[in-house]
Every structure is written in C-alpha cells, then in structure tokens.
N, C-alpha and C positions, 0 to 999 in steps of 0.2 A: 676840481677833478681830473684837470689834465696830470697833473702831478700825481693825485693817488695811481690812474691808470701808466702812466709812464715807470712810477714806482712799483706795479704789479709787474709790469713786460721786465724791469729787470730783475727781481726775485722773483717771477715765476710763480706768482701766489697768487689767487683767488681774492677776491671783495667778496668782503664777510657777509654770509650769507641774511637774511629777515629770519626776524624770529619765528618760532615755528607755530602754526594755530594749533587752533586746541583740535582741532580735528587730528593731525599729524603728531599730537602728545598723545591722543587716544591711542591712535593705532599703536607707535610705541609701547605704551603703558599694556595693552592689551592683546599685542601682537603676538608673543611666547603660547600665553596659555590657550589662548583661540587655536592655534597651531596644532598646541600639542592635543588639544580635545575632539578638533576634526578630524587630525590626522589616529587617531586612537579609535573613533568610531567607524570611520571608513576599515580601521586593518581587523575589526573584529566582528564588524556586522555580518548575519549570513551572506555569504556570495551570491549575488545575484546569477538568474540563466543566462549561460552564453558567455560568463567572464571567468577565467583561470585565477587558481590563487595566487601564483605571481605576479598575474595583472592585478586582482584586489589589492596586492602589499605595493607595487608600482604606482599604484593613483593615490595610494594614502600616504607615502610618501611625497609623491611629486605635490600634493592638494598642500601636506604640512611644511614644506618648502616654499611652495608659492605664497602663501600664506606670509611665512617668513622675508621674501623678498621683497613683497609690498609693502607689510608693516616695517620693515626694518628694526625691528626693535635692537636687533643683534645685526654687525656688519654680513654684508651679502655672502661674505668667503667662506665665515664660520658655517652661514647655513648651509654653503657646497661641501663643506667637507662635512658636517654631519650626515647628507645624505649620502656621500660618497660611504662613508662608513657602515649606514645602514642597510644600502642597498642589499650587499651580499652575506649581511648578517643574520636579517630576517628571512632570507631565504628570497627575495624580490628578484634577484638576476642568479643564477646557477655557475656562471664562470666570473670570478672574481675582477677578470680581466676589462669587464664590460663597465664597472665601474671604477675602477683602477689604472684601466688604461686608457681613460678620457683624456690626461694631462700630455700624453704625446702625440695626440692629434696633429694632424700636420696645420692645419689651423693656428693652433694654440702657438705654435713655431712663425706662424704670419704674425701673428697678432704682437708678438715679443720683437718680432724684426721692424715693426710697425713702430714701436716706441720709441726703440734707438734712432730709425732716420728722424724722426722727429726733433728727439733730443740735439742731433746733430744739426739739423736746420736750423733750430732756435739759437744754438752755441755759433753756429758760425756769422750769424746774421745775414746769412744768404735770400731768408725770405723778406726780411724788412729791407735790405736794398731793393728788391726785384720790384717791391710794393713802391715804393718811392719813383723807383725809374720810371715806372709804367701811370703812373698820376702824373708825372712831370711834361713829361714826353707825349702823352695823348689825352690830359685831362683839358681839352682848351676852353672849354663852357661848362658850369655848374651840371650839365644834363650830362655830355660828355666823362665827366667825372665820377658823375652817380655810375655810369656804364662802367667805367673804368674800371671804378671801387669792386663791381660783381665781378669784371671780368677775373681779375688778382683773387677774389674767393674761388671762382672756379679752378684759375691757375694752380692756388697753392693748394686745393684739395687733394690734385695730382702727388705733392710731395710733402706735404705736412699731415700724415695720418691722425690728426685730432684735431675736432670740431673747436676744442676750447683754447689748443694753443693757437690755430690759426684767428679765432675772435681776439685772444691775446696778443697778437702781431697787429690786428688791423684795426681796433680801436682807437689807440694812441694815433696812430695816423688819422683817421676822423677827427679825433679829437685838434689836432694841431688845424686839421684845414676849416675845423668849424670856430675855433678860436679865432684863426686870422679873419674870417668872415664876421667876424663880430657876431655871431650866432647866439642867440637867448634861450639856453635850454627849456624848453617846456613851450615856448613863445616859436620860436621858427621853426618853420615847414622845413626848410631845409636840411635842420640838423634831425629833424621826426625820420624825412623820407630816408636819409641817409643810415642812419640809424639802425631802422626798422626793416629795410633794404640788408643792414650786414645780416639781421637776425637771417632772415630768409635765405639771401644768397649761400650763408654758411650750409645753411640745412639742405636745400635743392641742390647745393652742389654735390654733398656729400650722398644724396640717392644716386648719383649718376655711377661714381666711383667705388668698385671692390672694397679698397683699400684704406678708403677716405675715413671708416668708423670702424670701430674691432664688433659693430653690430650686424654690419652686412658682412662681415667673416665671418660671423656664427651663423646667419641666415643661409650663408651660403653653403657651411658644412654639413645643417640638417637638408638642403633642399638635394647634396650630394648624396649622404648618408640615408636621409628616408626616404626620398623619393624619386633615386635612381639617376639623378640628373649628373649631369658632367659641366657644370658652370664655372668658369674659368675669370678668367681678371678680362680679357677681352669681348667675352658671352656678356659680361656685368654691363661692362661700357657701353656698347653697342647696344645691349636694351634699354639701357638707364639713361645715359646721356641724353639722346635727342628729347626725352619728354622730359631732362631736366632743364635744357635749353629753351624749349616753347613755352614750359610754365615760367621761366623766372623771365623770359622778355614779355607774356603776358601782364605779369605781376607790376614787371618796371612802370611800365606805362598806366596800369590802374595807380599805383602808386602816385605817380606824378597828378593824377587826377582827383586823389582823395586828399593829396598835401599838396597843394599848388605852391609854385617858389618861384613864382614871377613877382620882380620886385626885390628880389635879395641877389646883392652882389659883393664889391668887394672882392672878387675875383682874383686880378691880378697881384694881390698882395697874400695871398692865399698860396699862389702857387710859387712867389718869391720866397715865403718863409720853406715852404716843402723841398725847394731846390738847394736852400742852405743844411737842410736835414740831410739832404742827400749829398753835400760837398763834405758834411762832419765825420761819413762813413770812411772817405781817404778812396784811397786806389785799391780794389780788390785785395782779399788780404789770403794768404797760403792757405788758411782754413774754409775760405770760400770758396777755392778755386778748388780745391781738394773735395767740398761737398756739392760742387757742380758738378764734378765730372762722375761722381757717384749716382746722385740723382739723373744726371740724364742716361748712363749706362741704363741704371735700374729701368729707368720708363720705356728705353728699347729695348728690352731683356723681354719685360713685359708684354708690351706693342705685337712683338715678335714671333710671340712666343709656337704661335699656330702653326709658323713658316719652317722655324727652326731643324724641324724635323727631316724636311724635303731638303734644308738647305747644308745641314750637316750629320745627319745621319743619329743626329739624338738633339732632345727639346729638354730645355730648363724649365721645370715647373714654376709654378705665380710664387711658390712657398718657398724654391730652392733660391729664386732670383731675390727674393726679399731677406734669407739668410744671407744671401752671397754681401748684397751690399750692407746689411747691420756687421755682418764680419770687416770691411774693409774698411766702415767706421770708427771700428775700435780696435785696426790693428795698431801697435803703434809704428811711427814716422808716417803711416801712410794714410791711417784715421783723422779723425777730430776728435773725439772722444775717447775720455779711460771709461772703463765701466761703472764706474761710483756715479758720474756726470750722466747716464744713461738712465732715465728717467722711469723704467719699467715697472708698469701698475702690477704687481706680480697677485695683487690681492684679487684685480679682474683676470688674471690667467686661472686663478682656483674656483673663482666664480665661475667661469665659461666652462670650467673641465666638470664643475658638478652641474651646472646646466645640461651639457651634453650627457651626463650619466644619466642623470633621471630622464630627460629625453628620450634616449636609447632605451631605457628599459622601460617606459611605458610602450613605446612603437615597437619591441621586440615580445611584449609580451602580448601584445594585441588589447592592449589595454586604450590607448589613445582609439584605436577604431571602434570601441564596445561604446565610448564616450561619444565620440562623434555620429555614431549612428544611432544612437539615442537622440542628442540635442536634434540632429537632421530630423525624425520622426516628430519629436515634438513641436519644431515649429515649421512642418511642412516643406524644409526646404525640397526634399526630394520632389517633390511638386514642380517645384520652379523650374522654366526653362537656365541651361547650362549659361548660355550669357548673360541672366539678371544673376545667376550666383556668383560671377566673376566679377561684378558691376558692386553687386553688396558685400562681398568679401572686402575689395579694396575700399570701399567709402567707408566701412568699420573698420578696418587696418588703419585708414589717415586718421580718425578722430579717437582713435583709440587712447592717442598721447592725454587726451584728457583725464583721463581713467588712470592709465600708468604711464609714470612720466620716464622710469628706464628706457630707453632704448634697449637694452641688452636683457632686461625683463620682459619687456615686448615681445621681440623676438623669440625668447625661450616659451611662451606662453602659446602664442597666437603661429607661429610658423608650423611647428609639430602637427597644431591643432588644423591648419587649412589643410596638409598634407593630407593629413588624416581624412578631413571632409573629402577634399577630393577622391582619393582612391573610394570611399564611400559610394560617392556619386556615378563613380567609372569616368569619372574625368582625368585627361591629365595634370598630375600632381607639381608638374616642375614650372608651364607658364602661371600656374595661380598662386602659389609659392613664391613666385620670384616679383608678380605685379604685387603680391603684398607686402614682400620684403623691402622693394623701392618706396612702400611710402613711411617706414619703421622712423625716419629724419625726420619728418615735418614736426619736430615738437617744437612748436612757433607760438602758442595761441598764449600763455600766459609766464609772467617772468620766473617762476621757480621748476617750470617747463623741462630748460634745461641750464646749465651753466653760459653756454653761450650765452641766453637770455638775460640770467640776471648780472654777465658783466655788459652787455650794450645798456640794460635797464640801466644799470648805475651811472650812468652817465647824467641820466636825468632830462634827456632830450624828448623823451616821451611816456603818454602814461599808459595804465594797465589798458584801458580804454582803445588807445591809438593801436595797442598792439594786436586787440581783441580783433575788432574790427576790419584789420587788414588781412590778420592771420586767416581768418574764417574766409576771406574769400579767397586767399591764396590756397588753403587747402582744400576747397573746391574744384578750384581751376587745376591743382595737382592730380585728384583723384578721377577727375573728368578725361585729361588726359593722358593718365597711366589705362584709366579705362577703354580708352580707343586705343591705345596702342596697342592692346592686349588683341583686335581683331584686326588690325591692320597693319603692323610695324612688327609684331611679333611674329604673325603669319608668314613675314617676308625675310626673318631671319632663321624659320625653321622652328621657332618654339612652340 
C-alpha cells in the first residue's frame, strides 16, 4: 500500500474507485429521462399564482439540471453547457449575458488561479518538504505527531487550494510513519486515528479558508451576488477559522478516546526514517525558492487586503492577487510551471459557470423566492424563532452531504435556497448563508463522500464503521460550534 500511495504521489493520479452500487447505476440509467420529464412537466404546467413565466421556466431548467448534476448520467460540465444554452433560448432570462457572462465572473478567475497555485506547490516539492520538516522538528511523541499532522493540514490549506492534492501529499508521509511503527492496518489504533484525523483535518481546515476549495469560492459568489454581501478572503478567515480550530481540537481529543494509542511505540525509528526522507530532498531547489516567494507574497497580499487602500491609495482584490500569483508561477524564467503543467480543471470552470447561470436566473426571476416561501409555509418555518432557524439550517447543511456527495453541487443547491429563505423570513441572508457555507466541506462520514476519504480509506487502516462513528461526532461538534458562533463571534465581527 505504501508503494501504491508513493506511486500515486509521483503520478498525480487517484486510487481506483470501488465498483458503483446498484443505486448509483440506477441513478445513471434513469437520470436523463427523469430530468427531461420533470423539466417538461414544470415547463408546460399552468403557471401557479404569484409566479412569473420567466420564473417558471427558470425553475424547470434548474430542476432538470439539478437532477442531472445529482444522478450524473452525463458529465456535470455538459449539464451546465445545456443549461446555459437553454436559459436564453426558452426565455428564462431576457438578457443573454445573464447566462453566457457567468464564465467571466471574478470567482471563476480565482478558481483558475487556485489550480495553477496547486500545480506549482506539487511540482516544486515545497509542500512535501514543509510537512516532513514539521513532523521531524516538532513531533517528539505520538500525540504531538498527530497534532503536528493536523497543523500541517491547516497550514497547507492556505497554500494548496485542493483537498485532493493535500491528501495526496499527506497520505504517503503518514504511511512512512506507520510502516516504521510496524502498525498493522485494521488493527493499529494509531493507524486508525492518524488516517481518520487526516480525513477530518483536511475537511475542517478547508472550511476555515475561502480559497481552500472551489466550493467555498462558489458560495462566496452566491453570497455577494444574491445576498448583497461583501465577503472577502479575510472576512471568511476571521469568521470561519476560529470555529475550525475549536472543532478540530475537540475532535482531536475525542479521537484519542475513541481509539486509544497507549502501548504503541517504536517512535524513534519512525523519526529516523522521516529524517532520511527529508535529507533525500537535499537543499532547497530553485523552483522551491521561487514557489516559496510567490506563496508567501500571495498570503501577505491576501492578509493585508483591508489595509492596502489606506497604505498605498489602491487595493489589490483577492481575485487580482490570485491571478497575479498564477501569472508569476507561469512566467518564463521567473515561474515554476509551463501552461501544460498547470492542472486547470476546465470542466469545473464550466460547471461553476452553469451553476451560477441557473442560480442567478432563478434569483433574478424571483423563482427561488417563490419556492422558498411555499416551503416555509409548508414546514411552518415562518413561525420559528429566527435563532432556531439558524440552528436548523446549519445542521441541515452539515448533514446534507449524506445525500449530496459533491461539495459544489451542495453549494449550488443549498446556498441560493438559504439566501432566499432568509429574505422571505426578513432575516439578514449573509450570516445565514455564510454559516451554512462553512459546513459544506464536512464530507467525512463515508469513503465515497469525497476523493479525500477514498484516498485515506484505501490505506486499509480504518473501517467504514470507524469512519462513521468518528464522523457523526465531529459533524455534530462542528455544527454546534458554528451555530454558537453565529450568536457570539459573528456579532463581534459585525456579521
């Protein structure tokens, strides 16, 4: 397994996925006819009272797209392309730019830059060097090593805006540790807790940083576009990182209770092996030095964004900073990548553009507002105390990954819906949507819920039951901490 993961790291490929279940095969088989039938029914049915014709058409296209995105009988980017074409064609939007202009949104550029930065980090070996240095310098005991691995995940989230890339980087390092420990997969509690905390640290750290995954960026786009917010990099960081740190610390100690590591030793040999791995990297390469300068400069610009106007008379936005960093990564002689080496996932760009298009069409036509008003009426949410609404939304959002495994699909479905819900109830939609968005990365309950889970699960160190019982506790803690922060920390931040 260690060799498999090392090969994975070198080739940049993911481990093979398990055979699809009968349910998944059925969803793929019936996804297209179901989407077409539902869309046509919604499109041609009599227009309900209070709903415009444009809103009805937007709902039909959104619902059909949603079914296709969930069942995935065709790639998600093809569904987005179909939706973008249909919106102006059937009159769901009056202005073609509402559909076709979404690919030019600033958040799309932020996502492109994020993929370039990830590729630079992986090629330069800077991330691997940093992780090995942290463990060998500060991991003097097994518990400290587990804590250092968590800290590394949190630090890498600033520099590597890809959950899968971080898992691909971290798992081989964990395997080196466990192999020297002579930890037996499936039996060693140290192996269980190390791998499971790797899964959770990857997800929880991602919730704390806006650029750590494309789902966060898409959520911010909806919040700023539809809720009238002005959430930037530092706003997200200040709001979410404290909750992420508190959640991870609590679950760290719970993990040690669930999987006691007392009696497992041979630690010194593990440290010696890791030090050898670090020595093999040699001195800092030129590419590592270049990447380090680019990444540190990027973080500094992001961190000082709120002060730049006062200092210099102008400010560089989050998106401009990301594109500038990507430019330096690609510049001949200055950068560390060629364009062909930049692993930009254009299919995700197209998917995001389509998601924005149908979401904005639904919002501008008041279709989302109409749907939410009827849902609120049906569930009686309008009679709930606003504080209870916050808590219900956060917990629903947290556990929604049990149904929708894709972070981006969940964001596309839920964030606009929660914004519309807040508007219909007379609540400020920004804190509600932001709190919900902070839960979207907690896809940690089952191996198929994310590629990260699959990579860690493939090591064989923990079972499905191990993951489920640990994740249920972590998700509950995370939702509770986020809910409490809405009424305390968010108020201090002025959200």
